[in-house]
Residue frames as qw, qx, qy, qz and C-alpha x, y, z in Angstrom:
[[0.000, 0.888, 0.460, 0.000, 0.00, 0.00, 0.00],
 [0.406, 0.628, -0.019, 0.664, 1.33, 3.42, -0.90],
 [0.253, -0.780, 0.129, -0.558, 0.61, 5.05, 2.43],
 [0.892, -0.375, -0.223, 0.119, 2.04, 2.30, 4.66],
 [0.271, 0.685, -0.409, 0.538, 4.68, 3.69, 7.01],
 [0.308, -0.545, 0.579, -0.523, 6.27, 3.23, 10.43],
 [0.881, -0.013, -0.422, -0.213, 6.23, -0.55, 10.12],
 [0.350, -0.549, 0.692, -0.312, 7.12, -2.57, 13.22],
 [0.762, 0.149, -0.599, -0.196, 7.92, -6.25, 12.63],
 [0.627, -0.529, 0.425, -0.382, 7.55, -8.65, 15.57],
 [0.892, 0.234, -0.384, -0.055, 9.28, -11.68, 14.01],
 [0.314, 0.424, -0.692, 0.493, 12.15, -11.54, 16.52],
 [0.473, -0.261, 0.492, -0.683, 9.66, -11.64, 19.39],
 [0.913, 0.088, -0.088, -0.388, 7.92, -14.60, 17.77],
 [0.708, 0.355, -0.579, 0.191, 11.22, -16.49, 17.49],
 [0.009, -0.393, 0.666, -0.634, 11.96, -15.76, 21.15],
 [0.716, -0.137, 0.291, -0.619, 8.55, -17.10, 22.23],
 [0.926, 0.208, -0.260, -0.179, 9.01, -20.26, 20.15],
 [0.462, 0.440, -0.663, 0.391, 12.52, -20.72, 21.57],
 [0.320, -0.327, 0.579, -0.675, 11.12, -20.44, 25.11],
 [0.871, 0.016, 0.067, -0.487, 8.45, -23.01, 24.24],
 [0.837, 0.324, -0.440, 0.035, 10.95, -25.48, 22.79],
 [0.249, 0.429, -0.680, 0.539, 13.20, -25.05, 25.83],
 [0.510, -0.410, -0.753, 0.065, 10.29, -25.92, 28.13],
 [0.174, -0.100, -0.397, 0.896, 10.29, -22.58, 29.97],
 [0.456, 0.152, 0.054, -0.875, 6.81, -21.79, 28.61],
 [0.443, 0.184, 0.870, -0.112, 3.92, -24.20, 28.22],
 [0.097, 0.278, 0.726, 0.622, 1.77, -24.72, 25.15],
 [0.128, -0.751, -0.647, 0.024, -1.26, -23.42, 27.02],
 [0.258, -0.669, -0.096, 0.690, 0.57, -20.14, 27.62],
 [0.063, -0.331, 0.459, 0.822, 1.06, -19.44, 23.90],
 [0.150, -0.252, -0.805, -0.515, -2.03, -21.15, 22.45],
 [0.040, -0.462, -0.667, 0.583, -4.66, -18.96, 24.07],
 [0.058, -0.188, -0.414, -0.889, -6.62, -17.28, 21.27],
 [0.327, 0.230, 0.526, -0.750, -9.86, -15.79, 22.53],
 [0.433, 0.484, 0.760, 0.022, -13.19, -16.75, 20.93],
 [0.261, 0.884, 0.122, -0.369, -13.44, -13.19, 19.53],
 [0.059, -0.654, 0.605, 0.450, -10.06, -13.48, 17.84],
 [0.349, 0.022, 0.909, 0.225, -10.96, -16.87, 16.38],
 [0.400, 0.700, 0.572, -0.151, -14.26, -15.51, 15.02],
 [0.150, 0.869, -0.182, -0.436, -12.44, -12.53, 13.51],
 [0.208, -0.409, 0.794, 0.398, -10.03, -14.95, 11.85],
 [0.420, 0.321, 0.846, 0.068, -12.91, -17.00, 10.44],
 [0.320, 0.797, 0.507, -0.071, -14.90, -14.10, 9.03],
 [0.158, 0.977, -0.077, -0.122, -12.35, -11.31, 8.35],
 [0.569, -0.560, 0.503, 0.331, -9.01, -13.12, 8.20],
 [0.555, 0.683, -0.400, -0.254, -6.69, -13.59, 5.25],
 [0.972, -0.128, 0.178, 0.089, -5.44, -17.18, 4.84],
 [0.030, 0.804, -0.566, -0.179, -1.68, -17.60, 4.41],
 [0.837, 0.303, -0.453, -0.041, 0.53, -20.39, 3.07],
 [0.106, 0.511, -0.709, 0.474, 2.49, -20.50, 6.33],
 [0.688, -0.285, -0.666, -0.033, 1.95, -23.50, 8.61],
 [0.553, -0.786, 0.040, -0.272, 1.31, -23.08, 12.33],
 [0.281, 0.595, -0.684, 0.315, 4.62, -23.32, 14.23],
 [0.468, -0.316, 0.657, -0.499, 2.94, -25.27, 17.06],
 [0.792, 0.128, 0.523, -0.288, 0.58, -27.88, 15.58],
 [0.084, -0.387, 0.711, 0.580, 1.93, -27.80, 11.98],
 [0.300, 0.336, 0.886, 0.111, -1.43, -29.08, 10.73],
 [0.218, 0.857, 0.456, -0.099, -3.25, -25.82, 9.94],
 [0.423, 0.426, 0.119, 0.791, -2.27, -22.77, 7.90],
 [0.195, -0.396, -0.385, 0.811, -2.10, -19.46, 9.74],
 [0.118, 0.788, 0.512, 0.321, -4.67, -16.73, 9.20],
 [0.285, 0.016, -0.161, 0.945, -3.81, -13.02, 9.41],
 [0.107, -0.816, -0.567, 0.020, -6.34, -10.72, 11.07],
 [0.294, 0.311, 0.001, 0.904, -6.02, -6.94, 10.57],
 [0.254, -0.750, -0.538, 0.289, -7.28, -4.77, 13.44],
 [0.267, 0.566, 0.123, 0.770, -7.62, -1.01, 12.94],
 [0.384, -0.683, -0.415, 0.462, -7.31, 1.77, 15.52],
 [0.296, 0.223, 0.130, 0.920, -7.44, 5.55, 15.16],
 [0.073, 0.335, 0.408, -0.846, -9.16, 8.69, 16.39],
 [0.376, 0.196, -0.316, -0.849, -11.11, 9.21, 13.17],
 [0.322, -0.080, -0.912, -0.240, -12.57, 5.69, 13.34],
 [0.503, -0.312, 0.203, -0.780, -14.70, 6.48, 16.42],
 [0.824, -0.149, 0.372, -0.401, -16.93, 3.39, 17.03],
 [0.897, 0.388, -0.203, -0.056, -15.13, 1.39, 14.34],
 [0.086, 0.698, -0.668, 0.243, -11.83, 1.44, 16.25],
 [0.425, -0.311, 0.808, -0.265, -10.73, -2.03, 17.28],
 [0.856, 0.307, 0.227, -0.349, -12.61, -3.82, 14.51],
 [0.555, -0.155, 0.708, 0.409, -11.13, -6.49, 12.29],
 [0.522, 0.690, -0.062, -0.498, -11.08, -5.63, 8.59],
 [0.892, 0.253, 0.298, 0.227, -10.21, -7.57, 5.48],
 [0.509, -0.286, 0.316, 0.748, -7.08, -6.70, 3.59],
 [0.256, 0.486, 0.569, 0.612, -9.18, -5.42, 0.66],
 [0.179, -0.896, -0.401, -0.066, -10.86, -2.80, 2.88],
 [0.560, -0.558, -0.041, 0.612, -7.62, -1.22, 4.06],
 [0.352, 0.092, 0.332, 0.870, -6.69, 0.73, 0.89],
 [0.116, -0.696, -0.505, -0.496, -10.20, 2.25, 0.76],
 [0.508, -0.797, -0.273, 0.182, -9.92, 3.33, 4.40],
 [0.593, -0.281, 0.102, 0.747, -6.39, 4.65, 3.75],
 [0.210, 0.330, 0.379, 0.839, -7.72, 7.02, 1.10],
 [0.295, -0.730, -0.435, -0.436, -10.64, 8.26, 3.21],
 [0.614, -0.765, -0.147, 0.125, -8.96, 8.70, 6.61],
 [0.102, 0.916, -0.363, 0.139, -5.99, 10.84, 7.54],
 [0.238, 0.475, -0.810, 0.248, -4.23, 8.28, 9.72],
 [0.857, -0.335, 0.123, -0.371, -4.95, 5.01, 11.51],
 [0.155, -0.527, 0.834, -0.048, -2.96, 2.12, 12.88],
 [0.883, 0.107, -0.327, -0.319, -3.17, -1.47, 11.69],
 [0.404, -0.472, 0.764, -0.176, -2.21, -4.44, 13.86],
 [0.741, 0.239, -0.540, -0.320, -1.74, -7.78, 12.11],
 [0.561, -0.371, 0.669, -0.316, -2.25, -10.88, 14.27],
 [0.480, 0.209, -0.799, -0.296, -1.61, -14.43, 13.08],
 [0.676, -0.174, 0.456, -0.553, -4.02, -17.07, 14.33],
 [0.232, 0.109, -0.945, -0.205, -4.21, -20.86, 14.09],
 [0.689, -0.210, -0.061, -0.691, -7.77, -22.13, 14.33],
 [0.803, 0.006, -0.595, -0.022, -6.53, -25.64, 15.10],
 [0.655, -0.188, -0.541, 0.494, -4.46, -25.09, 18.26],
 [0.235, -0.928, -0.288, 0.019, -5.34, -21.45, 19.15],
 [0.586, -0.181, 0.062, 0.787, -1.81, -20.11, 18.55],
 [0.199, 0.925, 0.259, 0.195, -1.84, -16.33, 18.09],
 [0.575, -0.365, 0.027, 0.732, 0.88, -13.74, 17.84],
 [0.191, 0.915, 0.047, -0.351, 1.22, -10.11, 16.80],
 [0.796, 0.284, 0.283, 0.454, 3.03, -10.13, 13.45],
 [0.364, 0.141, 0.104, 0.915, 3.38, -6.44, 12.64],
 [0.037, 0.824, 0.451, -0.340, 1.88, -3.00, 13.04],
 [0.357, 0.109, 0.314, 0.873, 1.94, 0.01, 10.73],
 [0.185, 0.564, 0.270, -0.758, 0.25, 3.31, 9.95],
 [0.295, 0.401, 0.686, 0.531, -2.00, 3.95, 6.98],
 [0.069, 0.821, 0.434, -0.363, -3.85, 7.02, 5.74],
 [0.439, 0.842, 0.178, 0.257, -3.76, 10.08, 3.53],
 [0.295, -0.913, 0.246, 0.135, -1.09, 11.76, 5.67],
 [0.726, -0.224, 0.519, 0.391, 1.38, 9.29, 4.16],
 [0.564, 0.616, 0.389, 0.388, 0.69, 10.69, 0.69],
 [0.010, -0.993, 0.019, -0.112, 1.43, 14.23, 1.88],
 [0.566, -0.672, 0.415, 0.237, 4.71, 13.10, 3.45],
 [0.737, 0.120, 0.517, 0.419, 5.75, 11.26, 0.27],
 [0.387, 0.814, 0.272, 0.336, 4.99, 14.33, -1.85],
 [0.212, -0.967, 0.137, -0.014, 6.80, 16.69, 0.49],
 [0.705, -0.417, 0.440, 0.367, 9.94, 14.53, 0.47],
 [0.642, 0.414, 0.443, 0.470, 10.03, 14.74, -3.32],
 [0.124, 0.949, 0.123, 0.262, 9.65, 18.54, -3.18],
 [0.495, -0.823, 0.238, 0.146, 12.34, 18.86, -0.54],
 [0.761, -0.078, 0.425, 0.483, 14.81, 17.01, -2.74],
 [0.448, 0.668, 0.341, 0.487, 14.15, 19.56, -5.46],
 [0.366, 0.073, -0.199, 0.906, 14.97, 22.38, -3.08],
 [0.277, -0.489, -0.225, -0.796, 11.51, 23.97, -2.58],
 [0.335, -0.211, -0.800, 0.451, 11.34, 23.48, 1.20],
 [0.133, 0.163, 0.310, -0.927, 9.47, 26.71, 1.99],
 [0.535, 0.022, -0.388, -0.750, 6.69, 25.87, -0.48],
 [0.538, -0.120, -0.834, -0.016, 6.37, 22.42, 1.03],
 [0.174, -0.212, -0.665, 0.695, 5.99, 23.80, 4.55],
 [0.304, 0.125, 0.017, -0.944, 3.43, 26.35, 3.32],
 [0.594, -0.037, -0.595, -0.541, 1.34, 23.67, 1.57],
 [0.448, -0.163, -0.843, 0.249, 1.48, 21.43, 4.63],
 [0.011, 0.199, 0.488, -0.850, 0.23, 24.25, 6.87],
 [0.459, 0.091, -0.209, -0.859, -2.60, 25.03, 4.45],
 [0.575, -0.071, -0.769, -0.270, -3.60, 21.35, 4.35],
 [0.295, -0.175, -0.793, 0.503, -3.76, 21.22, 8.15],
 [0.198, 0.073, 0.214, -0.954, -6.24, 24.11, 8.28]]
């Protein structure tokens, strides 16, 4: 997506949790604890992946995208399909997306990544291009006018 920015990847944390599990310092019940709400969101709003569950290895993981932001009001905290995100990104200034992987077989769940989406990303991308050209004062002026 064009407006995706400030991406945080949690793959190192996932590897640490799996390492703790394999070492026996954490039990399976501690990491396989998906709530019924998360499992329903995975069933109805999730995006299937080709990646196998690292715990049971019998099911493919499903990614669930949760959205949060001030402009969302009552919609904040809802799961959305991946197809809905670009439409929201063009209509809202800024919102955060949290991607959670879920296994419906063993209830494994883990935060995969988070990032920002929204129209503000388009303004930042345009202003960087202007700043390279040397017109910094015009960029600042346009940004102030857009904020009004």
